[in-house]
N, C-alpha and C positions, 0 to 999 in steps of 0.2 A: 415595157420599160427596159432601158439598157441595164447592164449588169451592175451599174454604179448604185449603191444603196443611197436612198434619199437622206437618211439620217446622218450620214457621214459628210454631208455637204454644208455644214454649219458656217463655213467662212465665205461661201459664195453669195453675192448679192442677188436679191430677187429681181428677175428680169420682168419686163412688162409683157409677158407671154399670155396668149389666150389659146384656147382650144379651137380646132377647126369648126366652122359654122355648122357643119352637119351633125356635130355631137349635141348641139342645142341644150346647153346647160342653163337652167333657170336662175341659179344663184351663183355668185362669185364672192367669196369671203376671204379676208386676209387674217392670218393668225401669227402671233409672235410666240416662238417656242423658247427662246432665250435671247440674250442680247446679241447673239450671232446668227440666229436662224429665223427667217421669216418664210412662211409658206402661204400659198393661195389654194383654196379648195373650191373648185367649180363642181356643181352637182345638180342632179335632177332626181326624180323618183327612182330611177333604176341604175344609174351609174354616176361616178365622180372622177375627177381628174385632180391629182395633187401635184402642184408645181413648186419646186424648190430650186432656186438658181436656174440653171439651164436643163435641169432634169425634170421629167414628167412621168407620173405613174397613172395608169387608168385602173380604176377599181370598180367592182360591181356590188350592188346592194346585197347585203346579207340579211336574210330573214332571221330574226331573233326575238325572244321574249325579254331579253335584257334591255335596260334603259338606254335610250339614245339611238341615233341612226348609225348603222354600221355598213362600211364598204370595205371590200378586201380584194386582193389578187393573190397570186401564189406566194408572195413574200412579205406583203404589207397589209395591215389592217388599220383603218381609221375609225374612230368612234367619236361622234359629235353629240355632246350633251350640253344644251344651252350655249353659253359662250366658251365652252371648253372643248378642245379637240385633242384626243389622245392618238398618238402615232405609235403603233406596235410593229416593230420589226425585231422579233424576239432573237436574243434575250433583251434587247433595248426597248424601253418604253419611255416616251417623251410626251409631256403635257404642254399644250399650247393654249393661248388665250386669244379670243377674237379681238382684233383691233379695229376693223371696219368692214363694211360691205362694199365691194368695188365693182 
C-alpha cells in the first residue's frame, strides 16, 4: 500500500475498483464507516484487500482465538464480526457497518 493512510481518506468517493483476477477473492462486501467514508472489503480464506477511494491495502489473515475474522498488514488491521467491520490504524479505530455484498 502507498504511504497514504486509508482512514484519512474520508472525503474521497469510492471508486468501482476491483482487485486483479489472480488474487481470486471469493467475497466482495461494501461497508459504510460514516457519512463520508465507504470501503469495500474483498476477501478469501488467506488474504483481503481493503479499498477506500483510490487507495488499496492488501492484508493477510491473522490466526487468533478472538472473535471475528482478522486480516492485517504492517500498519492496518481489519476485524470482521457479522455485519460489523472494525478498521484499526492505531491510535485510530473506526467501526463500519455492512451495506451490501457487491
